[in-house]
C-alpha positions in Angstrom: -29.1 44.7 -27.9 -31.4 47.7 -28.0 -30.8 51.4 -27.9 -32.7 52.0 -24.6 -31.8 51.1 -21.0 -32.9 47.7 -19.8 -32.9 46.7 -16.2 -30.1 44.2 -15.5 -32.3 42.4 -12.9 -34.5 41.4 -15.9 -31.8 40.8 -18.5 -29.2 39.1 -16.4 -30.3 37.9 -13.0 -34.0 37.2 -12.1 -35.9 34.1 -13.2 -38.6 34.1 -15.9 -41.2 33.2 -13.2 -40.5 36.3 -11.1 -40.4 38.5 -14.2 -43.8 37.2 -15.1 -45.2 37.9 -11.7 -44.3 41.6 -12.0 -45.2 41.8 -15.7 -47.7 44.2 -17.2 -49.9 41.3 -18.1 -50.1 40.1 -14.5 -50.8 43.6 -13.2 -53.5 44.7 -15.7 -55.3 41.3 -15.9 -55.4 41.4 -12.1 -57.0 44.9 -12.3 -59.7 43.4 -14.6 -60.2 40.5 -12.2 -60.7 43.0 -9.4 -63.2 44.9 -11.4 -65.1 41.7 -12.1 -65.0 40.8 -8.4 -66.4 44.2 -7.6 -69.2 44.0 -10.1 -70.1 40.4 -9.1 -70.2 41.4 -5.4 -72.2 44.5 -6.1 -74.7 42.5 -8.1 -75.0 39.8 -5.4 -75.8 42.6 -2.9 -78.6 44.0 -5.0 -77.2 46.6 -7.5 -78.5 46.7 -11.0 -75.8 44.7 -12.8 -76.6 41.9 -15.2 -75.1 38.5 -15.7 -74.5 39.5 -19.3 -72.4 42.5 -18.3 -70.3 40.3 -16.0 -69.9 37.6 -18.7 -68.7 40.3 -21.1 -66.1 41.5 -18.5 -64.9 37.9 -18.0 -64.6 37.4 -21.7 -62.1 40.2 -22.0 -59.9 39.7 -19.0 -56.7 39.1 -21.0 -57.1 40.8 -24.3 -55.6 44.1 -23.2 -55.0 46.7 -25.9 -51.8 48.3 -24.5 -51.5 50.8 -27.4 -55.0 52.1 -26.8 -54.3 52.3 -23.0 -51.1 54.3 -23.7 -53.1 56.7 -25.9 -55.7 57.2 -23.2 -53.0 57.7 -20.5 -51.1 60.3 -22.6 -54.4 62.3 -22.8 -55.8 61.7 -19.3 -52.5 61.5 -17.3 -54.1 58.8 -15.2 -53.2 55.1 -15.6 -56.3 53.7 -13.9 -58.8 55.7 -15.9 -56.9 54.9 -19.1 -57.4 51.2 -18.4 -61.1 51.7 -17.3 -61.7 53.3 -20.8 -59.7 50.6 -22.6 -61.6 47.9 -20.8 -64.9 49.7 -21.5 -64.1 49.9 -25.2 -64.1 46.1 -25.5 -67.0 45.7 -23.1 -69.6 48.1 -24.4 -72.4 46.5 -22.4 -70.5 46.6 -19.1 -68.8 49.9 -19.8 -71.1 51.8 -17.4 -70.5 49.6 -14.3 -66.7 49.2 -14.5 -65.0 50.6 -11.4 -68.4 51.5 -9.9 -67.9 53.3 -6.6 -64.2 52.6 -6.6 -61.1 54.8 -6.4 -57.8 54.1 -8.2 -56.3 52.4 -5.2 -59.0 49.7 -5.4 -57.2 48.2 -8.3 -53.8 49.6 -7.7 -53.3 48.7 -4.0 -55.2 45.4 -4.1 -53.2 44.3 -7.1 -50.0 45.2 -5.3 -50.9 43.0 -2.4 -52.0 40.1 -4.7 -48.7 40.4 -6.7 -46.6 40.6 -3.6 -48.2 37.5 -2.2 -47.6 35.6 -5.4 -44.0 36.8 -5.4 -43.5 35.9 -1.7 -44.7 32.4 -2.5 -42.2 32.2 -5.3 -39.5 33.3 -2.9 -40.8 30.8 -0.3 -40.4 28.0 -2.8 -36.8 29.0 -3.6 -36.0 29.4 0.1 -37.4 25.9 1.0 -35.3 24.4 -1.8 -32.2 26.3 -0.5 -32.9 24.8 2.9 -33.2 21.4 1.3 -29.9 21.7 -0.5 -28.0 23.1 2.5 -29.4 20.3 4.6 -28.1 17.7 2.1 -24.7 19.5 2.1 -24.5 19.5 5.9 -25.4 15.8 6.0 -22.7 14.9 3.4 -20.1 16.8 5.3 -21.1 16.3 8.9 -17.9 14.5 9.8 -15.4 16.2 7.5 -13.0 18.0 9.9 -12.0 21.5 9.0 -10.2 24.3 10.6 -12.6 26.8 12.2 -11.8 30.5 12.3 -12.6 33.4 14.6 -11.5 36.8 13.2 -10.4 34.7 10.2 -7.6 33.5 12.5 -7.1 29.8 13.2 -9.3 28.5 16.0 -10.5 25.1 17.2 -11.6 22.7 14.5 -15.1 22.0 13.4 -16.6 20.1 10.6 -17.8 21.4 7.2 -21.3 20.1 8.0 -21.4 21.9 11.3 -20.4 25.1 9.5 -23.2 24.6 7.1 -25.7 24.4 9.9 -24.9 28.0 10.7 -26.2 28.9 7.2 -29.1 26.6 7.6 -30.2 28.0 10.9 -30.3 31.5 9.3 -32.4 30.2 6.4 -34.9 28.5 8.6 -35.3 31.7 10.6 -35.9 33.6 7.4 -38.6 31.1 6.4 -40.3 31.7 9.7 -40.3 35.4 9.1 -41.5 35.1 5.5 -44.3 32.8 6.6 -45.3 35.3 9.3 -45.5 38.1 6.7 -47.4 35.9 4.2 -49.9 34.9 6.9 -50.7 38.5 7.9 -51.1 39.9 4.4 -54.6 41.3 3.7 -56.3 43.1 0.9 -57.0 46.8 1.0 -60.6 46.1 0.1 -62.9 48.8 -1.2 -62.9 51.6 1.3 -63.1 54.5 -1.2 -61.3 57.8 -1.4 -60.4 58.4 2.2 -61.1 54.9 3.7 -64.6 55.7 4.9 -66.4 53.6 2.2 -68.7 56.6 1.7 -69.2 56.0 -2.0 -70.2 52.4 -1.5 -72.5 53.3 1.4 -74.3 55.7 -1.0 -74.6 53.0 -3.6 -76.3 50.7 -1.1 -78.6 53.5 0.1 -77.0 53.8 3.5 -77.0 50.0 4.2 -73.9 49.5 6.4 -74.1 45.7 6.4 -74.1 45.5 2.7 -71.2 47.9 2.5 -69.3 45.7 4.9 -70.3 42.5 3.1 -69.0 44.0 -0.2 -65.4 43.9 1.1 -65.7 40.4 2.5 -67.1 39.0 -0.8 -64.3 40.7 -2.9 -61.6 39.3 -0.5 -63.1 35.8 -0.8 -63.2 36.0 -4.6 -59.6 37.1 -4.8 -58.4 34.4 -2.5 -57.9 36.3 0.8 -59.4 35.7 4.2 -59.8 39.4 5.1 -59.2 43.0 4.3 -57.3 45.5 6.5 -59.9 46.7 9.0 -59.1 50.4 8.5 -57.2 52.4 6.0 -56.9 55.8 4.4 -57.1 55.7 0.6 -54.3 53.2 0.6 -53.3 50.3 2.8 -50.6 51.3 5.3 -47.2 51.5 3.7 -45.8 49.8 6.7 -47.0 46.6 4.9 -44.5 47.2 2.1 -41.7 47.7 4.7 -42.7 44.5 6.5 -42.6 42.5 3.3 -39.3 43.9 2.2 -37.9 43.3 5.7 -38.4 39.6 5.2 -36.5 39.8 1.9 -33.8 41.9 3.6 -33.4 39.1 6.1 -32.9 36.5 3.3 -30.4 38.9 1.7 -28.4 39.1 5.0 -28.3 35.3 5.3 -27.3 34.9 1.6 -24.6 37.5 1.9 -23.1 35.8 5.0 -23.1 32.5 3.1 -21.5 34.1 0.0 -18.7 35.7 2.1 -18.0 32.3 3.7 -17.8 30.7 0.2 -15.4 33.5 -1.0 -13.1 32.9 2.0 -13.2 29.1 1.5 -12.5 29.6 -2.2 -9.4 31.6 -1.3 -8.3 28.8 0.9 -8.9 26.3 -2.0 -11.3 24.3 0.2 -14.4 25.0 -1.9 -15.0 25.7 -5.6 -18.2 27.1 -7.0 -19.7 25.3 -10.0 -17.5 26.2 -13.0 -18.6 25.3 -16.6 -16.0 23.8 -19.0 -15.9 26.9 -21.2 -16.2 29.5 -18.4 -13.6 32.2 -18.2 -12.5 33.4 -14.8 -10.5 36.4 -15.9 -9.9 38.1 -19.2 -6.2 38.5 -18.3 -5.4 35.6 -16.0 -6.4 32.4 -17.7 -5.8 30.3 -14.6 -8.4 32.2 -12.5 -11.5 30.6 -10.9 -13.1 33.6 -9.2 -16.1 33.0 -6.9 -18.2 35.3 -9.1 -21.5 33.7 -8.2 -20.9 34.3 -4.5 -19.7 37.8 -5.3 -22.9 38.4 -7.2 -25.0 37.3 -4.2 -23.1 39.7 -2.0 -23.6 42.5 -4.5 -27.4 41.9 -5.0 -27.9 41.3 -1.3 -26.3 44.7 -0.6 -28.9 46.2 -3.0 -31.8 44.6 -1.3 -30.7 45.7 2.2 -30.4 49.3 1.0 -33.6 49.1 -1.0 -35.5 48.2 2.3 -35.0 51.8 3.3 -37.3 52.9 0.5 -40.6 51.6 2.0 -39.4 52.6 5.4 -39.1 56.2 4.4 -42.3 56.0 2.3 -44.3 54.7 5.3 -42.9 57.4 7.5 -43.6 60.3 5.1 -47.3 59.6 4.2 -49.6 62.5 4.9 -53.0 62.0 6.6 -55.2 59.7 4.4 -53.1 59.8 1.2 -50.2 61.3 -0.7 -48.8 60.3 -4.0 -45.1 60.4 -3.2 -45.2 56.7 -2.6 -46.3 55.7 -6.1 -43.1 56.2 -8.2 -41.0 54.8 -5.5 -43.2 51.7 -5.1 -43.1 50.9 -8.8 -39.4 50.5 -8.6 -38.4 49.5 -5.1 -40.9 46.6 -4.6 -40.4 44.7 -7.8 -36.7 45.1 -7.8 -36.4 43.8 -4.2 -38.2 40.6 -5.3 -36.3 40.2 -8.6 -33.0 40.6 -6.7 -34.0 38.1 -3.9 -35.1 35.7 -6.6 -31.7 36.0 -8.2 -29.7 35.5 -5.0 -31.6 32.4 -3.9 -31.2 30.9 -7.4 -27.4 31.5 -7.1 -27.4 30.1 -3.5 -29.0 26.9 -4.6 -26.7 26.6 -7.6 -23.6 27.0 -5.5 -24.4 24.8 -2.5 -25.8 22.0 -4.8 -23.1 22.1 -7.5 -20.0 23.3 -5.6 -17.0 21.1 -4.8 -15.6 20.5 -1.3 -11.9 19.6 -1.0 -11.3 17.6 2.3 -7.6 17.2 1.6 -7.0 20.9 1.5 -9.0 21.2 4.7 -6.8 18.6 6.3 -3.7 20.3 5.1 -4.8 23.6 6.7 -5.9 21.9 9.8 -2.6 20.1 10.2 -0.7 23.4 9.8 -2.4 24.6 12.9 -3.3 21.5 14.8 0.1 21.0 16.5 -0.4 24.3 18.3 -4.0 23.5 19.1 -3.1 20.0 20.4 -0.4 21.1 22.8 -2.7 21.1 25.8 -4.0 17.6 25.0 -0.4 16.4 24.5 0.6 17.8 27.9 -2.4 16.3 29.7 -1.7 12.9 28.1 1.9 12.9 29.2 1.0 13.9 32.8 -1.7 11.2 33.0 0.0 8.3 31.2 3.8 9.1 31.3 4.1 10.5 34.8 5.3 13.9 33.5 5.6 17.1 35.4 2.9 19.5 34.2 4.9 22.6 34.8 8.0 21.3 33.1 6.1 20.0 30.2 4.3 23.4 29.9 7.6 25.2 29.7 9.0 22.7 27.1 5.9 23.1 24.9 6.1 26.9 25.2 9.7 26.9 24.1 9.1 24.5 21.2 6.0 26.5 20.1 7.8 29.9 20.1 10.7 28.5 18.1 8.4 26.8 15.6 6.3 29.9 15.1 9.4 32.0 14.6 10.7 29.7 11.9 7.4 29.6 10.1 7.0 33.4 10.1 10.7 34.2 9.4 11.6 31.5 6.9 8.3 30.1 5.7 9.3 26.7 7.3 6.9 23.9 7.8 5.2 23.4 11.1 7.5 20.8 12.8 6.3 21.2 16.3 5.2 17.6 16.5 8.6 16.4 15.4 10.2 18.6 18.1 7.9 17.1 20.8 8.5 13.6 19.5 12.3 14.0 19.8 12.1 15.6 23.2 12.7 12.8 25.9 10.8 14.9 28.4 7.5 13.8 26.8 8.5 10.1 26.2 6.0 9.7 23.3 6.0 7.2 20.5 5.0 8.2 17.1 1.8 6.1 17.3 0.8 7.7 20.5 1.3 11.2 19.1 -0.6 10.5 15.9 -3.5 9.2 18.0 -3.4 12.3 20.3 -3.5 14.8 17.4 -6.1 13.0 15.2 -8.4 15.7 13.9 -11.6 14.0 15.1 -10.3 14.4 18.6 -10.7 18.1 18.4 -14.1 18.7 16.7 -16.1 18.3 19.9 -19.8 17.6 19.2 -19.7 19.1 15.7 -20.9 15.9 14.0 -23.5 15.2 16.7 -24.7 18.8 16.6 -25.1 18.6 12.9 -27.1 15.5 13.0 -29.3 16.8 15.8 -30.0 20.1 14.1 -30.8 18.3 10.8 -33.2 15.9 12.5 -34.8 18.3 14.9 -35.1 21.5 12.9 -34.3 21.0 9.2 -36.0 17.8 8.3 -39.4 18.8 9.8 -39.3 21.9 7.6 -38.5 19.9 4.5 -41.2 17.3 5.3 -43.8 20.0 5.8 -42.9 21.5 2.4 -42.2 18.4 0.3 -44.8 19.4 -2.2 -42.7 22.4 -3.3 -39.3 20.7 -3.5 -37.7 20.8 -6.9 -37.0 24.0 -8.8 -35.5 24.8 -12.2 -32.3 26.8 -11.7 -30.8 28.6 -14.6 -27.7 30.9 -14.2 -27.4 33.1 -17.3 -24.0 34.6 -16.7 
């Protein structure tokens, strides 16, 4: 423990990989790589920059003196200039050409884009693995009958696998949205103070083609196809909103999944993974709370609300640049990714390691199935026993009302089937009645829909992403 605040996203929830992506080392080494890309491109286009200077810059990409940078920033009140000077101190030969022609957003905004893309790829890997695990779960449980609910009231049966396809369809849609946002991400480039590239045009003595080429070369060196065609000093803050919107969509899907798991846990039809020494409650030793699902819901709520931050920031930018985005971006963007990383890790853990209880599902199903099956019973008796449809309908109505009354008033068992079996108006044998009310008779195309969805939608996604299957999952608390 320390005597200063520490962000719980880092200490409790997010993975080491996502924390590395948003670390100071990643940020400031990327700044230096961007300065190298700038210097190399400027040299290639004719500016007086030597191979020796570039070699010196490359030699010192990672050895960042953070204490010295902090001293400079305390004096200058400017983080970029503090790191320009810190880099220059260890690169005396290249000192004069670091950041040549650039404004702070050259390193700041371009790094934000680079880091967000890496973080989105991390989220993508987790999302694909979640899709894989939910697909496997749906396949395992495709023909396991269970009571379905509307309004959390008993409705027609389904299968556990079919229910899982609802989660799966959401995740696949989220992947499509994430891929769309990854595919349209571009660098800011090097457009200068107000986006006109005036400083670079001056460096190249008014040569517009070289000024345009500078951006293309930098983008290529940093692994991007293109830069945004126009900007102010910054890239449009709509980009941040679009990125977080994709994370928000994942959060919505995960929250819905977590709520379903919490309801199923209450019904004793599903248990989250539970370690042998895990304590569910400090007071009630018997408890097995669905705390992982609850955590998903909690973090998902944070992400959904956090998405408002870039929305308001994008809407409130003035003309070519204001700085009221900066403090907000430093918090809202990393935390959205850290929280999304955490909820997908939990999602995978729950769906992969949880336990389904088919016998409890059957118990709940059979508590309601007699009522659900009444129409089938009536139709069978009309068709095969020569019964009068109206008379049978009235008999079923009376039996159903009496049964429901006894259940609610006295907590009695559902004996509707026994009542029908004893009623000579129906003329049914026990064997006939058991066959009529077999759960598989009431699940419609649930099994087939599950198989079709897996084969037509889920498996193509899995096959297309087989190279990123497999991810280390660690749940701390």
